[in-house]
OpenMM code with the backbone's topology and positions (N, CA, C; nanometers):
from openmm import Vec3, app, unit

residues = "MET ALA LEU GLN ASN GLY GLU LEU SER LYS GLU LEU LEU ASP SER GLN ALA HIS ILE TRP ASN HIS LEU PHE GLY PHE ILE ASN SER MET SER LEU LYS CYS ALA VAL GLN LEU GLN ILE PRO ASP ILE ILE SER HIS LEU GLY LEU LEU SER GLU LEU VAL GLU THR LEU ASN ILE ASN GLN GLU ARG ASN LEU PHE VAL TYR TRP LEU GLU ARG ILE LEU PHE HIS LEU VAL SER LEU".split()
positions = [
    Vec3(-5.9733, 4.3564, 12.2324),
    Vec3(-6.0681, 4.4584, 12.2230),
    Vec3(-6.1732, 4.4213, 12.1212),
    Vec3(-6.2994, 4.4226, 12.1585),
    Vec3(-6.4100, 4.3977, 12.0786),
    Vec3(-6.4476, 4.5153, 11.9889),
    Vec3(-6.4718, 4.4722, 11.8661),
    Vec3(-6.5199, 4.5899, 11.7676),
    Vec3(-6.6564, 4.5929, 11.7755),
    Vec3(-6.7164, 4.7243, 11.7601),
    Vec3(-6.8447, 4.7464, 11.7394),
    Vec3(-6.8910, 4.7152, 11.6095),
    Vec3(-7.0338, 4.7075, 11.6055),
    Vec3(-7.1028, 4.6631, 11.4710),
    Vec3(-7.0486, 4.7412, 11.3517),
    Vec3(-7.0432, 4.8697, 11.3505),
    Vec3(-7.0059, 4.9423, 11.2597),
    Vec3(-6.8566, 4.9250, 11.2311),
    Vec3(-6.7713, 4.9224, 11.3291),
    Vec3(-6.6368, 4.8979, 11.2806),
    Vec3(-6.6114, 4.7638, 11.2202),
    Vec3(-6.6969, 4.6534, 11.2769),
    Vec3(-6.6743, 4.5194, 11.2075),
    Vec3(-6.7350, 4.5182, 11.0826),
    Vec3(-6.8272, 4.5850, 11.0394),
    Vec3(-6.8823, 4.5962, 10.8940),
    Vec3(-6.7925, 4.6546, 10.8106),
    Vec3(-6.7346, 4.7612, 10.8479),
    Vec3(-6.6332, 4.8380, 10.7693),
    Vec3(-6.5096, 4.7705, 10.7494),
    Vec3(-6.4609, 4.6882, 10.8511),
    Vec3(-6.3430, 4.6168, 10.8376),
    Vec3(-6.3765, 4.4802, 10.7376),
    Vec3(-6.4923, 4.4337, 10.7454),
    Vec3(-6.5263, 4.3186, 10.6728),
    Vec3(-6.5379, 4.3773, 10.5068),
    Vec3(-6.6149, 4.4832, 10.5070),
    Vec3(-6.6121, 4.5284, 10.3654),
    Vec3(-6.4872, 4.5768, 10.2989),
    Vec3(-6.3947, 4.6268, 10.3739),
    Vec3(-6.2573, 4.6484, 10.3416),
    Vec3(-6.1811, 4.5353, 10.3016),
    Vec3(-6.2122, 4.4180, 10.3627),
    Vec3(-6.1265, 4.2902, 10.3478),
    Vec3(-6.1932, 4.2369, 10.2141),
    Vec3(-6.3148, 4.2361, 10.1805),
    Vec3(-6.3782, 4.1972, 10.0704),
    Vec3(-6.3291, 4.2701, 9.9506),
    Vec3(-6.3332, 4.3982, 9.9722),
    Vec3(-6.2712, 4.4822, 9.8498),
    Vec3(-6.1276, 4.4540, 9.8277),
    Vec3(-6.0477, 4.4198, 9.9189),
    Vec3(-5.9075, 4.3873, 9.8979),
    Vec3(-5.9050, 4.2584, 9.8277),
    Vec3(-5.9875, 4.1581, 9.8546),
    Vec3(-5.9739, 4.0305, 9.7865),
    Vec3(-6.0265, 4.0612, 9.6331),
    Vec3(-6.1388, 4.1357, 9.6189),
    Vec3(-6.1929, 4.1432, 9.4880),
    Vec3(-6.0928, 4.2306, 9.3959),
    Vec3(-6.0164, 4.3091, 9.4399),
    Vec3(-5.9125, 4.3870, 9.3664),
    Vec3(-5.8116, 4.2889, 9.3227),
    Vec3(-5.7619, 4.1939, 9.4132),
    Vec3(-5.6697, 4.0921, 9.3715),
    Vec3(-5.7270, 4.0084, 9.2629),
    Vec3(-5.8597, 3.9680, 9.2762),
    Vec3(-5.9150, 3.8763, 9.1762),
    Vec3(-5.9219, 3.9548, 9.0489),
    Vec3(-5.9647, 4.0693, 9.0335),
    Vec3(-5.9815, 4.1490, 8.9066),
    Vec3(-5.8473, 4.1878, 8.8595),
    Vec3(-5.7466, 4.2019, 8.9566),
    Vec3(-5.6064, 4.2270, 8.9055),
    Vec3(-5.5523, 4.0878, 8.8177),
    Vec3(-5.5817, 3.9840, 8.8700),
    Vec3(-5.5592, 3.8566, 8.7973),
    Vec3(-5.6267, 3.8502, 8.6586),
    Vec3(-5.7569, 3.8823, 8.6658),
    Vec3(-5.8306, 3.8726, 8.5299),
    Vec3(-5.7683, 3.9791, 8.4299),
    Vec3(-5.7320, 4.0948, 8.4815),
    Vec3(-5.6804, 4.1888, 8.3826),
    Vec3(-5.5372, 4.1316, 8.3215),
    Vec3(-5.4581, 4.0902, 8.4036),
    Vec3(-5.3386, 4.0400, 8.3606),
    Vec3(-5.3521, 3.9212, 8.2714),
    Vec3(-5.4431, 3.8332, 8.2909),
    Vec3(-5.4589, 3.7201, 8.2047),
    Vec3(-5.5365, 3.7748, 8.0888),
    Vec3(-5.6076, 3.8672, 8.0743),
    Vec3(-5.6645, 3.9207, 7.9677),
    Vec3(-5.5564, 3.9784, 7.8672),
    Vec3(-5.4782, 4.0571, 7.9258),
    Vec3(-5.3688, 4.1074, 7.8420),
    Vec3(-5.2835, 4.0071, 7.7820),
    Vec3(-5.2493, 3.8984, 7.8579),
    Vec3(-5.1714, 3.7969, 7.8195),
    Vec3(-5.2442, 3.7310, 7.6951),
    Vec3(-5.3699, 3.6920, 7.7004),
    Vec3(-5.4399, 3.6382, 7.5985),
    Vec3(-5.4543, 3.7313, 7.4681),
    Vec3(-5.4597, 3.8561, 7.4897),
    Vec3(-5.4769, 3.9372, 7.3860),
    Vec3(-5.3407, 3.9561, 7.3022),
    Vec3(-5.2308, 3.9292, 7.3838),
    Vec3(-5.0970, 3.9428, 7.3046),
    Vec3(-5.0723, 3.8113, 7.2388),
    Vec3(-5.1117, 3.6915, 7.3035),
    Vec3(-5.1036, 3.5597, 7.2505),
    Vec3(-5.1913, 3.5451, 7.1170),
    Vec3(-5.3043, 3.6115, 7.1132),
    Vec3(-5.3932, 3.6190, 6.9887),
    Vec3(-5.3390, 3.7290, 6.8873),
    Vec3(-5.2474, 3.7959, 6.9221),
    Vec3(-5.1988, 3.9046, 6.8297),
    Vec3(-5.3041, 4.0129, 6.7936),
    Vec3(-5.3831, 4.0382, 6.9049),
    Vec3(-5.4957, 4.1234, 6.8854),
    Vec3(-5.4551, 4.2627, 6.8628),
    Vec3(-5.3440, 4.3285, 6.9176),
    Vec3(-5.2992, 4.4606, 6.8891),
    Vec3(-5.2539, 4.4731, 6.7465),
    Vec3(-5.1782, 4.3591, 6.7021),
    Vec3(-5.1319, 4.3652, 6.5512),
    Vec3(-5.2440, 4.3610, 6.4606),
    Vec3(-5.3494, 4.2917, 6.4908),
    Vec3(-5.4605, 4.2752, 6.4006),
    Vec3(-5.5509, 4.4092, 6.3949),
    Vec3(-5.5553, 4.4611, 6.5098),
    Vec3(-5.6276, 4.5894, 6.5212),
    Vec3(-5.5544, 4.7069, 6.4373),
    Vec3(-5.4165, 4.7027, 6.4713),
    Vec3(-5.3467, 4.8163, 6.4024),
    Vec3(-5.3458, 4.7835, 6.2454),
    Vec3(-5.3601, 4.6734, 6.2074),
    Vec3(-5.3268, 4.6361, 6.0567),
    Vec3(-5.4864, 4.6579, 5.9864),
    Vec3(-5.5947, 4.6081, 6.0558),
    Vec3(-5.7133, 4.6352, 6.0089),
    Vec3(-5.7861, 4.7707, 6.0139),
    Vec3(-5.7722, 4.8159, 6.1364),
    Vec3(-5.8240, 4.9359, 6.1794),
    Vec3(-5.9633, 4.9335, 6.2353),
    Vec3(-6.0230, 4.8030, 6.2035),
    Vec3(-6.1682, 4.7896, 6.2579),
    Vec3(-6.1645, 4.6696, 6.3551),
    Vec3(-6.2294, 4.7145, 6.4633),
    Vec3(-6.2464, 4.6086, 6.5642),
    Vec3(-6.3585, 4.5097, 6.5341),
    Vec3(-6.4519, 4.5579, 6.4457),
    Vec3(-6.5514, 4.4597, 6.4093),
    Vec3(-6.5091, 4.3474, 6.3292),
    Vec3(-6.4017, 4.3553, 6.2646),
    Vec3(-6.3460, 4.2448, 6.1717),
    Vec3(-6.2593, 4.1542, 6.2542),
    Vec3(-6.2394, 4.1879, 6.3786),
    Vec3(-6.1406, 4.1078, 6.4636),
    Vec3(-6.1779, 3.9619, 6.4598),
    Vec3(-6.2989, 3.9250, 6.5026),
    Vec3(-6.3333, 3.7798, 6.5095),
    Vec3(-6.3099, 3.7014, 6.3776),
    Vec3(-6.3392, 3.7694, 6.2616),
    Vec3(-6.3211, 3.7108, 6.1403),
    Vec3(-6.1880, 3.6668, 6.1208),
    Vec3(-6.0956, 3.7726, 6.1584),
    Vec3(-5.9442, 3.7616, 6.1227),
    Vec3(-5.8861, 3.6740, 6.2366),
    Vec3(-5.9359, 3.6385, 6.3450),
    Vec3(-5.8780, 3.5639, 6.4392),
    Vec3(-5.8928, 3.4146, 6.4027),
    Vec3(-5.9804, 3.3843, 6.3216),
    Vec3(-6.0041, 3.2485, 6.2700),
    Vec3(-6.0187, 3.1575, 6.3952),
    Vec3(-6.1238, 3.1796, 6.4799),
    Vec3(-6.1485, 3.0959, 6.5746),
    Vec3(-6.2829, 3.0409, 6.5555),
    Vec3(-6.3099, 2.9301, 6.6496),
    Vec3(-6.4508, 2.8699, 6.6374),
    Vec3(-6.5523, 2.9742, 6.6689),
    Vec3(-6.6699, 2.9719, 6.5960),
    Vec3(-6.7840, 3.0584, 6.6072),
    Vec3(-6.8364, 3.0455, 6.7452),
    Vec3(-6.8175, 2.9410, 6.8065),
    Vec3(-6.8812, 2.9250, 6.9373),
    Vec3(-6.7951, 3.0110, 7.0566),
    Vec3(-6.6903, 3.0547, 7.0133),
    Vec3(-6.5967, 3.1364, 7.1126),
    Vec3(-6.6073, 3.2895, 7.0758),
    Vec3(-6.6987, 3.3143, 6.9906),
    Vec3(-6.7041, 3.4705, 6.9639),
    Vec3(-6.7528, 3.5416, 7.0904),
    Vec3(-6.8415, 3.4873, 7.1723),
    Vec3(-6.8752, 3.5607, 7.2872),
    Vec3(-6.7512, 3.5738, 7.3789),
    Vec3(-6.6653, 3.4993, 7.3912),
    Vec3(-6.5381, 3.5133, 7.4638),
    Vec3(-6.4666, 3.6303, 7.4256),
    Vec3(-6.4542, 3.6407, 7.2843),
    Vec3(-6.3699, 3.7543, 7.2323),
    Vec3(-6.4400, 3.8870, 7.2722),
    Vec3(-6.5677, 3.8870, 7.2711),
    Vec3(-6.6520, 4.0074, 7.3033),
    Vec3(-6.6146, 4.0333, 7.4621),
    Vec3(-6.6261, 3.9601, 7.5401),
    Vec3(-6.5934, 3.9607, 7.6861),
    Vec3(-6.4539, 4.0130, 7.6995),
    Vec3(-6.3507, 3.9603, 7.6285),
    Vec3(-6.2184, 4.0022, 7.6264),
    Vec3(-6.1940, 4.1420, 7.5816),
    Vec3(-6.2712, 4.1888, 7.4824),
    Vec3(-6.2688, 4.3228, 7.4480),
    Vec3(-6.3091, 4.4150, 7.5405),
    Vec3(-6.4317, 4.3769, 7.6259),
    Vec3(-6.4891, 4.4722, 7.7205),
    Vec3(-6.3813, 4.4816, 7.8389),
    Vec3(-6.3247, 4.3606, 7.8720),
    Vec3(-6.2248, 4.3736, 7.9870),
    Vec3(-6.1066, 4.4672, 7.9412),
    Vec3(-6.0603, 4.4566, 7.8241),
    Vec3(-5.9440, 4.5274, 7.7703),
    Vec3(-5.9887, 4.6718, 7.7627),
    Vec3(-6.1001, 4.7210, 7.7201),
    Vec3(-6.1442, 4.8324, 7.7171),
    Vec3(-6.1573, 4.9173, 7.8380),
    Vec3(-6.2096, 4.8215, 7.9473),
    Vec3(-6.2218, 4.9011, 8.0737),
    Vec3(-6.0841, 4.9121, 8.1412),
    Vec3(-5.9773, 4.8197, 8.0991),
    Vec3(-5.8532, 4.8360, 8.1486),
    Vec3(-5.7737, 4.9541, 8.1027),
    Vec3(-5.8083, 4.9878, 7.9702),
    Vec3(-5.7376, 5.0932, 7.9081),
    Vec3(-5.8063, 5.2294, 7.9703),
    Vec3(-5.9389, 5.2356, 7.9726),
    Vec3(-6.0037, 5.3568, 8.0136),
    Vec3(-5.9852, 5.3889, 8.1667),
    Vec3(-5.8918, 5.3043, 8.2446),
    Vec3(-5.8929, 5.3508, 8.3968),
    Vec3(-5.7965, 5.4526, 8.4029),
] * unit.nanometer
topology = app.Topology()
chain = topology.addChain("A")
for resn in residues:
    res = topology.addResidue(resn, chain)
    for name in ("N", "CA", "C"):
        topology.addAtom(name, app.Element.getBySymbol(name[0]), res)
């Protein structure tokens, strides 16, 4: 049975959304793993300030941007 244009477009969009959900699910789980390995929850509970996180992690200054992106991913994950 041939699908009409509208049905084909909806099916394609649904398939793409399904793949993106799996991709972002992987990113979320890897972000949580990274946060636990870096002991970010412990640091935040000890310091109480997210702004001092990068200094406390004692990582290379070139990687500060990655910590920022990790914080954003975790923030959106918690706010879901």
